[in-house]
ZAMARGU-4260 file (C-alpha; in steps of 0.2 Angstrom, whole numbers, plus 5000, padded with zeros to 4 digits):
<rodrens>
0) 5076/5005/4921 | 5073/5018/4936 | 5086/5035/4938 | 5086/5031/4957 | 5097/5021/4966
5) 5101/5018/4983 | 5113/5034/4984 | 5106/5046/4975 | 5100/5058/4989 | 5106/5076/4995
10) 5102/5090/5006 | 5103/5108/5002 | 5098/5118/5015 | 5093/5134/5004 | 5084/5126/4991
15) 5075/5115/5003 | 5069/5131/5013 | 5066/5140/4995 | 5054/5122/4988 | 5045/5119/5006
20) 5030/5125/4999 | 5010/5118/5001 | 5008/5103/4989 | 5001/5085/4987 | 5007/5070/4991
25) 5001/5063/4975 | 4994/5046/4981 | 4982/5050/4966 | 4979/5062/4950 | 4969/5069/4951
30) 4970/5073/4970 | 4952/5071/4978 | 4953/5089/4979 | 4945/5087/4961 | 4933/5074/4967
35) 4914/5078/4965 | 4896/5071/4971 | 4891/5056/4960 | 4878/5043/4959 | 4878/5025/4963
40) 4872/5021/4946 | 4886/5031/4938 | 4898/5020/4950 | 4888/5003/4945 | 4889/5009/4928
45) 4908/5011/4926 | 4909/4995/4937 | 4898/4982/4926 | 4913/4982/4910 | 4926/4974/4927
50) 4914/4957/4927 | 4923/4947/4914 | 4939/4954/4918 | 4954/4944/4927 | 4966/4954/4931
55) 4973/4957/4949 | 4965/4966/4960 | 4970/4975/4974 | 4958/4976/4990 | 4957/4989/5003
60) 4946/4992/5020 | 4944/5003/5030 | 4938/5002/5048 | 4933/5017/5054 | 4934/5014/5075
65) 4945/5021/5088 | 4946/5018/5107 | 4958/5031/5109 | 4957/5046/5100 | 4975/5053/5094
70) 4976/5071/5093 | 4987/5072/5079 | 4977/5061/5066 | 4969/5067/5051 | 4963/5048/5047
75) 4943/5047/5045 | 4939/5038/5060 | 4926/5036/5073 | 4927/5036/5092 | 4922/5020/5099
80) 4923/5010/5117 | 4912/4995/5112 | 4916/4981/5101 | 4898/4979/5097 | 4900/4994/5086
85) 4910/4984/5076 | 4896/4970/5074 | 4884/4982/5065 | 4901/4988/5056 | 4905/4969/5050
90) 4885/4966/5045 | 4883/4982/5033 | 4902/4979/5026 | 4896/4963/5021 | 4881/4969/5011
95) 4894/4978/5001 | 4906/4964/4997 | 4890/4956/4993 | 4886/4969/4981 | 4904/4973/4975
100) 4907/4955/4972 | 4894/4954/4958 | 4908/4965/4946 | 4923/4959/4954 | 4922/4941/4964
105) 4931/4933/4949 | 4946/4944/4948 | 4961/4935/4959 | 4966/4945/4973 | 4985/4949/4975
110) 4985/4964/4988 | 4973/4967/5003 | 4977/4980/5013 | 4966/4984/5032 | 4969/5002/5038
115) 4958/5013/5048 | 4952/5020/5062 | 4961/5005/5071 | 4958/4987/5062 | 4962/4980/5077
120) 4948/4989/5087 | 4939/4971/5078 | 4940/4958/5093 | 4948/4943/5085 | 4930/4933/5082
125) 4927/4948/5072 | 4941/4949/5062 | 4940/4930/5059 | 4921/4934/5053 | 4929/4949/5041
130) 4942/4938/5035 | 4929/4924/5031 | 4918/4935/5022 | 4932/4943/5011 | 4937/4926/5006
135) 4918/4921/5001 | 4914/4935/4991 | 4930/4936/4983 | 4945/4925/4974 | 4956/4932/4988
140) 4968/4912/4993 | 4983/4921/5001 | 4990/4904/5007 | 4990/4898/4989 | 4994/4914/4979
145) 5008/4925/4981 | 5005/4944/4987 | 5006/4958/4999 | 4990/4955/5015 | 4994/4970/5024
150) 4984/4978/5041 | 4989/4994/5051 | 4991/4989/5070 | 4991/5001/5084 | 5002/4992/5099
155) 4989/4996/5112 | 4976/4987/5104 | 4985/4973/5098 | 4984/4955/5106 | 4996/4941/5104
160) 4981/4930/5097 | 4976/4943/5085 | 4994/4942/5076 | 4992/4923/5076 | 4975/4924/5066
165) 4983/4935/5056 | 4998/4926/5052 | 4986/4908/5050 | 4975/4918/5038 | 4989/4922/5026
170) 4992/4941/5031 | 5013/4943/5027 | 5015/4961/5032 | 5011/4973/5047 | 5013/4990/5049
175) 5014/4997/5066 | 5008/5017/5072 | 5023/5022/5084 | 5023/5041/5079 | 5037/5043/5093
180) 5042/5035/5110 | 5046/5050/5119 | 5034/5050/5133 | 5031/5069/5134 | 5026/5068/5116
185) 5015/5055/5118 | 5007/5063/5131 | 5003/5077/5121 | 4997/5069/5108 | 4987/5056/5117
190) 4995/5041/5112 | 5005/5036/5126 | 5014/5016/5121 | 5032/5015/5128 | 5045/5001/5118
195) 5040/4989/5132 | 5024/4989/5123 | 5027/4988/5105 | 5042/4977/5109 | 5034/4960/5111
200) 5024/4962/5099 | 5039/4964/5086 | 5047/4948/5093 | 5030/4937/5092 | 5028/4945/5074
205) 5048/4939/5070 | 5042/4923/5078 | 5028/4918/5068 | 5037/4923/5052 | 5028/4940/5045
210) 5037/4944/5030 | 5037/4963/5033 | 5036/4975/5048 | 5034/4993/5045 | 5035/5007/5058
215) 5026/5023/5055 | 5034/5038/5063 | 5029/5057/5063 | 5041/5073/5062 | 5035/5090/5070
220) 5027/5083/5084 | 5024/5093/5099 | 5040/5094/5111 | 5050/5085/5098 | 5070/5089/5096
225) 5084/5081/5085 | 5091/5075/5102 | 5074/5066/5108 | 5069/5061/5090 | 5087/5054/5090
230) 5083/5043/5107 | 5067/5036/5098 | 5076/5031/5083 | 5089/5023/5093 | 5074/5012/5102
235) 5065/5010/5084 | 5083/5003/5075 | 5083/4993/5091 | 5069/4983/5084 | 5073/4984/5068
240) 5059/4988/5055 | 5061/4983/5039 | 5051/5000/5031 | 5050/5015/5039 | 5038/5029/5037
245) 5042/5046/5040 | 5027/5059/5041 | 5030/5078/5044 | 5016/5083/5054 | 5003/5095/5047
250) 4996/5106/5060 | 4978/5111/5053 | 4967/5111/5067 | 4954/5122/5056 | 4952/5106/5048
255) 4955/5091/5061 | 4945/5097/5078 | 4957/5085/5089 | 4971/5095/5084 | 4966/5108/5094
260) 4969/5101/5108 | 4989/5101/5103 | 4997/5118/5107 | 5006/5127/5092 | 5019/5133/5106
265) 5023/5114/5108 | 5028/5110/5091 | 5045/5114/5086 | 5049/5129/5074 | 5051/5127/5056
270) 5071/5126/5058 | 5072/5114/5071 | 5059/5102/5061 | 5070/5104/5045 | 5085/5100/5056
275) 5075/5084/5064 | 5072/5078/5048 | 5089/5080/5041 | 5094/5071/5057 | 5082/5057/5052
280) 5087/5053/5034 | 5104/5054/5037 | 5104/5044/5053 | 5091/5029/5043 | 5103/5030/5029
285) 5118/5025/5040 | 5108/5013/5048 | 5107/5003/5031 | 5089/5010/5027 | 5085/5015/5008
290) 5078/5030/5001 | 5063/5025/4992 | 5056/5043/4990 | 5043/5054/4998 | 5043/5049/5017
295) 5049/5031/5012 | 5065/5020/5018 | 5067/5002/5018 | 5083/4990/5021 | 5091/4985/5008
300) 5086/4969/5006 | 5066/4974/5005 | 5055/4970/4991 | 5053/4989/4986 | 5072/4993/4986
305) 5072/4979/4972 | 5056/4988/4964 | 5066/5004/4967 | 5081/5001/4957 | 5073/4988/4944
310) 5060/5000/4938 | 5044/4990/4945 | 5039/5002/4958 | 5021/5008/4959 | 5011/5022/4969
315) 4995/5020/4974 | 4984/5029/4989 | 4993/5016/5001 | 5009/5025/4997 | 5023/5016/4987
320) 5020/4997/4982 | 5027/4984/4973 | 5011/4978/4964 | 5009/4982/4945 | 4994/4983/4934
325) 4981/4980/4946 | 4965/4989/4952 | 4961/4995/4968 | 4943/4991/4976 | 4939/5001/4992
330) 4927/4993/5004 | 4920/5003/5020 | 4916/5020/5023 | 4926/5035/5017 | 4937/5021/5004
335) 4941/5026/4987 | 4941/5015/4975 | 4953/5017/4957 | 4944/5007/4945 | 4950/5010/4925
340) 4951/5027/4923 | 4941/5032/4939 | 4940/5035/4956 | 4924/5033/4967 | 4925/5035/4985
345) 4911/5032/4998 | 4902/5041/5011 | 4914/5048/5023 | 4902/5045/5036 | 4892/5028/5044
350) 4874/5032/5045 | 4872/5039/5025 | 4884/5022/5021 | 4872/5013/5031 | 4858/5020/5024
355) 4862/5014/5005 | 4867/4998/5010 | 4851/4996/5020 | 4842/5004/5001 | 4853/4991/4991
360) 4862/5003/4981 | 4881/5004/4983 | 4886/5018/4997 | 4895/5029/4983 | 4895/5050/4989
365) 4912/5055/4977 | 4921/5051/4963 | 4930/5056/4946 | 4932/5050/4931 | 4949/5055/4921
370) 4949/5065/4905 | 4961/5058/4892 | 4974/5073/4899 | 4972/5068/4917 | 4978/5050/4912
375) 4993/5056/4903 | 4997/5069/4918 | 4993/5054/4930 | 5007/5043/4921 | 5019/5057/4921
380) 5016/5061/4936 | 5017/5043/4944 | 5033/5038/4932 | 5044/5053/4939 | 5038/5048/4957
385) 5042/5028/4954 | 5057/5029/4942 | 5064/5048/4943 | 5064/5050/4922 | 5052/5055/4909
390) 5054/5056/4890 | 5040/5069/4887 | 5044/5068/4868 | 5038/5047/4869 | 5024/5054/4880
395) 5018/5067/4867 | 5019/5052/4852 | 5007/5041/4862 | 4995/5054/4865 | 4996/5063/4848
400) 5002/5079/4855 | 5019/5092/4852 | 5030/5091/4866 | 5034/5108/4863 | 5020/5116/4859
405) 5008/5107/4870 | 5021/5105/4885 | 5029/5122/4885 | 5023/5130/4901 | 5028/5114/4911
410) 5046/5113/4900 | 5048/5135/4907 | 5046/5128/4925 | 5056/5113/4924 | 5070/5123/4915
415) 5067/5135/4933 | 5071/5118/4942 | 5086/5113/4931 | 5095/5130/4936 | 5092/5126/4955
420) 5098/5108/4951 | 5081/5097/4954 | 5080/5091/4937 | 5091/5086/4920 | 5084/5093/4905
425) 5093/5083/4891 | 5080/5086/4873 | 5064/5081/4879 | 5069/5069/4894 | 5067/5075/4912
430) 5078/5068/4924 | 5075/5069/4945 | 5093/5074/4954 | 5100/5065/4968 | 5092/5086/4978
435) 5079/5083/4966 | 5074/5066/4976 | 5071/5076/4991 | 5059/5089/4983 | 5050/5078/4973
440) 5033/5085/4975 | 5038/5102/4969 | 5044/5093/4952 | 5026/5083/4953 | 5018/5098/4954
445) 5024/5105/4939 | 5012/5092/4929 | 4997/5095/4940 | 4986/5105/4929 | 4972/5109/4943
450) 4985/5116/4956 | 4983/5134/4961 | 4991/5147/4974 | 4974/5145/4983 | 4969/5128/4982
455) 4987/5124/4987 | 4981/5131/5005 | 4974/5114/5008 | 4990/5102/5007 | 5004/5102/5019
460) 5021/5108/5017 | 5032/5096/5007 | 5044/5094/5022
</rodrens>
């Protein structure tokens, strides 16, 4: 069972300021910062034993193209105007599917996510082609098999015909990139899409009986204030999404070229940014949304809330999930697969991705094979992130360790966190408190064997 519940969240401005440090989001452990170059042969060797497995599979497909460059975005994307770029990409994506199907084609797909970039950069016919190919090369039968089948949508690039196709082909979850409804903010981030653009799509999605609609929002964007974000929340709540992701904008112009078009002077200062976050949390909870953890909110009747309370919540590269015991196979440029103790990432640029597939090899660039210690720390981090508690004594017994000796460094750090009220310690059991839920990332960082003051600088602040 989970230590988390729908009410357990508190705000302490002093401690939030103290622990608002830079650190990973832990959609994986170890994080991508530890990935190194690996060969296609090494990836194939790891994939080969999966041929006989019939365990469920989660598929991720990355579509990198965007017609409009959003200045805030740090995702892997390619600016493109012509849909013909999609034709070329789908040709080589099918080649990758054919290669992957040898090892994974018989495993039942219970989760599919199309991300980007902008997946709806594809035309309706191109999307139909993509879905046809997925059904050919993988055991994906969404009409007959319950699961989570979702796609990220840019409202400016989504048509009524696209929504109808997605629903006909079994998609049941949509995620709309909203970010903010304030016009000045939208202009500053180069993403103008008023509520009038989003509302008809939401109404159509409800009419088509999509099971879940999610909105992505971002705080810390140019010209945001508490009052302006409050107005955006009013418009969001009027549309009534089932889930809301509220992300922290990390301004890193040295890493992301497009962010150089955003003036630092236009960003809310640190105090205002935290006031915006606090206001969002209070307002969303008052509106009936449950804080799942690390940016995620959901309505009380949502399956994420059920998974939160019954202890079945999971976490992967897409964030929180209800799908347990699945391997994740990623297709497309920059995609990261998570397969039985390994992370394997494709080339992040189109030309090397295409060239590898032209040669008949997997388009692999980087990855990481987990050690036994990595697997143990991954399990600890995931359980704390999803269930809010861990018995280090049981972990130590499972891995043949002495909890007092082998977790002595971590225990000392946990003791400091306990003094500030973020965790409760009882013998070898660690329980995240109501206050600790908002500061979950600093708690997880205790168990990160690779984190140092130097490499921490590559990550955003936790709030």
